[in-house]
C-alpha positions in Angstrom: -31.3 -84.6 -41.7 -27.6 -84.7 -42.8 -27.1 -83.5 -46.4 -25.6 -86.2 -48.7 -23.8 -84.8 -51.7 -23.1 -86.7 -55.0 -19.5 -87.4 -56.0 -19.7 -84.7 -58.6 -20.9 -82.1 -56.2 -18.1 -83.0 -53.7 -15.5 -82.9 -56.5 -16.8 -79.4 -57.5 -16.6 -78.3 -53.9 -13.1 -79.7 -53.4 -11.8 -77.9 -56.5 -13.4 -74.7 -55.5 -11.8 -75.0 -52.0 -8.4 -75.6 -53.4 -8.6 -72.7 -55.8 -9.9 -70.3 -53.1 -7.1 -71.6 -50.8 -4.5 -70.6 -53.3 -6.0 -67.1 -53.7 -6.5 -66.8 -49.9 -3.0 -67.7 -49.1 -1.5 -65.0 -51.3 -3.9 -62.4 -50.0 -3.1 -63.5 -46.4 0.5 -62.6 -47.0 -0.2 -59.4 -48.8 -2.9 -57.9 -46.5 -2.6 -59.8 -43.2 -6.2 -60.9 -43.6 -5.9 -64.6 -43.1 -7.7 -65.2 -46.4 -11.2 -65.3 -44.8 -12.5 -62.4 -46.9 -12.0 -64.7 -49.9 -12.9 -68.0 -48.4 -16.2 -66.9 -46.8 -18.0 -65.8 -50.1 -16.6 -68.7 -52.1 -17.7 -71.3 -49.5 -21.1 -69.6 -49.1 -21.8 -69.8 -52.8 -20.8 -73.5 -53.2 -22.7 -74.5 -50.1 -25.9 -73.0 -51.7 -25.1 -74.9 -54.9 -24.9 -78.2 -52.9 -28.4 -77.6 -51.5 -27.3 -76.8 -48.0 -30.1 -74.9 -46.1 -29.6 -71.2 -46.8 -30.2 -70.3 -43.2 -26.9 -71.9 -42.1 -24.7 -71.5 -45.2 -23.2 -68.3 -43.9 -22.6 -69.8 -40.5 -20.7 -72.8 -42.0 -18.7 -70.6 -44.4 -17.6 -68.4 -41.5 -16.8 -71.3 -39.1 -14.9 -73.1 -41.8 -13.0 -70.0 -42.7 -11.9 -69.5 -39.1 -10.5 -73.0 -39.1 -8.7 -72.5 -42.3 -7.1 -69.2 -41.5 -5.3 -70.4 -38.4 -2.4 -72.1 -40.2 -2.4 -69.4 -42.8 -2.1 -66.7 -40.2 0.7 -68.6 -38.4 2.7 -69.0 -41.6 2.1 -65.3 -42.6 2.9 -64.1 -39.0 6.2 -65.9 -38.9 7.3 -64.6 -42.3 6.5 -61.0 -41.3 8.1 -61.4 -37.9 11.3 -62.6 -39.5 11.4 -59.2 -41.3 10.9 -57.4 -38.0 7.6 -55.8 -39.1 5.3 -57.0 -36.3 4.4 -54.6 -33.4 4.8 -57.2 -30.7 3.9 -54.9 -27.8 0.5 -54.0 -29.4 -0.1 -57.6 -30.3 0.5 -58.8 -26.7 -1.8 -56.0 -25.3 -4.7 -57.3 -27.5 -4.5 -61.0 -26.6 -7.1 -60.9 -23.8 -9.6 -58.3 -25.1 -9.6 -59.8 -28.6 -10.3 -63.3 -27.3 -13.1 -61.9 -25.2 -14.5 -60.3 -28.4 -14.2 -63.6 -30.2 -16.2 -65.4 -27.5 -18.9 -62.7 -27.7 -19.0 -62.9 -31.5 -19.4 -66.7 -31.4 -22.3 -66.4 -29.1 -24.0 -63.7 -31.2 -23.5 -65.7 -34.4 -25.5 -68.6 -32.9 -28.6 -66.3 -32.7 -28.5 -64.2 -35.8 -29.6 -65.2 -39.3 -27.4 -65.9 -42.3 -28.7 -62.7 -44.0 -27.7 -60.7 -40.9 -24.2 -62.1 -41.1 -24.0 -61.3 -44.8 -25.1 -57.8 -44.1 -22.5 -57.3 -41.4 -19.8 -58.6 -43.7 -20.8 -56.4 -46.6 -21.3 -53.2 -44.5 -17.9 -53.3 -42.9 -16.2 -54.3 -46.2 -17.8 -51.3 -48.1 -16.8 -48.7 -45.4 -13.3 -49.9 -45.2 -12.9 -50.5 -48.9 -14.0 -47.0 -49.9 -11.8 -45.4 -47.3 -8.8 -47.2 -48.6 -9.5 -46.4 -52.2 -10.0 -42.7 -51.5 -6.8 -42.6 -49.5 -5.9 -42.7 -45.9 -2.7 -40.7 -45.9 -4.3 -37.5 -44.5 -6.8 -39.2 -42.2 -5.7 -39.6 -38.5 -7.6 -40.2 -35.3 -4.5 -39.5 -33.2 -0.7 -39.7 -33.1 -0.7 -43.3 -31.8 -3.0 -46.1 -30.7 -4.6 -45.1 -27.4 -3.6 -46.7 -24.1 -5.9 -48.5 -21.6 -8.8 -48.7 -21.3 -9.6 -47.7 -24.9 -7.0 -50.1 -26.3 -8.9 -53.0 -24.8 -12.2 -51.7 -26.0 -10.8 -51.5 -29.6 -9.5 -55.1 -29.2 -12.9 -56.4 -28.1 -14.6 -54.7 -31.0 -12.1 -56.2 -33.5 -12.6 -59.6 -32.0 -16.4 -59.4 -32.2 -16.7 -58.1 -35.7 -13.9 -60.3 -37.1 -15.6 -63.4 -35.7 -18.9 -62.4 -37.3 -17.2 -61.9 -40.6 -15.0 -65.0 -40.4 -11.8 -63.1 -41.0 -8.5 -63.0 -39.1 -8.8 -59.4 -38.0 -6.7 -57.8 -40.7 -9.8 -56.1 -42.3 -10.3 -54.1 -39.1 -6.8 -54.0 -37.6 -5.3 -52.5 -40.7 -7.7 -49.7 -40.6 -7.3 -49.0 -36.9 -3.5 -49.0 -37.0 -3.3 -46.7 -40.1 -5.8 -44.3 -38.6 -3.3 -43.9 -35.7 -0.3 -43.2 -37.8 1.1 -46.7 -38.3 2.3 -47.7 -41.8 0.2 -50.1 -43.8 3.2 -52.6 -43.9 3.4 -52.7 -40.1 -0.4 -53.0 -39.9 -0.5 -55.9 -42.3 2.3 -57.7 -40.4 0.7 -57.2 -37.0 -2.7 -58.3 -38.4 -1.2 -61.7 -39.3 -0.5 -62.3 -35.6 -3.9 -61.1 -34.7 -5.3 -63.7 -37.0 -3.8 -66.5 -34.8 -5.4 -65.0 -31.7 -8.8 -64.8 -33.4 -8.9 -68.1 -35.2 -8.3 -70.5 -32.3 -11.3 -69.5 -30.0 -13.4 -68.6 -33.1 -13.1 -72.1 -34.6 -14.0 -73.7 -31.2 -16.9 -71.3 -30.8 -18.4 -72.0 -34.2 -18.0 -75.8 -33.8 -19.8 -75.6 -30.5 -22.5 -73.3 -31.8 -23.5 -75.6 -34.7 -23.0 -78.9 -33.0 -25.9 -81.3 -33.7 -27.5 -79.1 -36.4 -29.3 -81.6 -38.7 -28.8 -79.6 -41.9 -25.0 -79.5 -41.9 -23.0 -80.6 -45.0 -20.9 -83.8 -44.9 -17.8 -83.9 -42.8 -18.8 -81.1 -40.5 -18.0 -80.5 -36.8 -20.7 -78.0 -35.9 -20.4 -75.0 -38.2 -16.8 -76.0 -39.1 -16.5 -78.2 -42.3 -13.5 -80.4 -41.7 -13.2 -81.3 -45.4 -12.8 -77.6 -46.2 -10.2 -77.1 -43.5 -8.2 -80.1 -44.7 -8.3 -79.2 -48.3 -7.5 -75.5 -48.1 -5.0 -75.6 -45.2 -2.0 -77.1 -47.1 -2.6 -74.8 -50.1 -2.6 -71.6 -48.1 0.5 -72.6 -46.1 2.4 -73.1 -49.3 1.5 -69.8 -51.0 1.3 -67.4 -48.1 5.0 -66.4 -48.3 4.4 -65.4 -51.9 2.0 -62.8 -50.7 4.4 -61.5 -48.0 7.0 -60.9 -50.7 4.5 -59.1 -52.9 3.5 -56.9 -49.9 7.0 -55.8 -49.2 7.6 -55.1 -52.9 4.6 -52.8 -53.4 4.5 -49.2 -52.4 2.2 -48.1 -49.7 -0.5 -46.5 -51.9 -0.8 -49.5 -54.2 -1.2 -51.8 -51.3 -4.0 -49.7 -49.8 -5.9 -49.3 -53.1 -5.6 -53.0 -53.9 -7.0 -54.0 -50.5 -9.8 -51.5 -50.9 -10.9 -52.8 -54.4 -10.8 -56.3 -53.1 -13.1 -55.5 -50.2 -15.6 -53.8 -52.5 -15.8 -56.8 -54.8 -16.5 -59.1 -51.9 -19.1 -56.7 -50.5 -20.9 -56.4 -53.8 -21.2 -60.2 -54.0 -23.1 -60.4 -50.7 -25.2 -57.3 -51.4 -26.3 -58.9 -54.6 -27.6 -62.0 -52.6 -29.5 -59.8 -50.2 -31.3 -57.8 -52.8 
């Protein structure tokens, strides 16, 4: 049956969504991550507190995150593009493979458990976070991002894993681009555009996957909570440019380390739940 929350519980959820939206917007501009890596764990925790079935909490958190990061990614992308930092050629080459990956990820998410989604999120965050903290300056897979068909394969993988994490692709794209010699600033800028490509089909896919589920929280369209999208969206749009300015003011090493620490904190939160 549909979950009915009290006014107090809805107010608590609303305040948490607004606060997470402010943090997510800044981080979207700084790291090109769309804010999903913040929104997903916050939403997950509050959905549990509201008494939503634990088996779908992660699905709703991811689906709602994908809906929220769309406007955030657009705002961040336009700000980075105005500075000439986005690799438009790479972005265009990833449109089709990334969308294919998002479709695959949406289908997979409909058949895996909430715990499995938490594990995927935490595992990827730990690997990338440690690598960033240790330092990536000397680590290279090649002089530049491979051409076809490997570029398309990479795009599909980014699309699948980003959808299963509920993020805009920056968590993975930043790593791929820097491993192939691109600067962290260009990677962050290009990731903001990738977030737009991922969020549109991802939101539709999660809405479809959860449609008709009787345990959904109030104001949900499938696994996408409309209340969450409407509350967080304007906040992230307002603060995203602040993160862009911070990103361009920080040196490369501080940006890498900050991103790595952030990912480890998020991973630790999910690992704690799984223990």
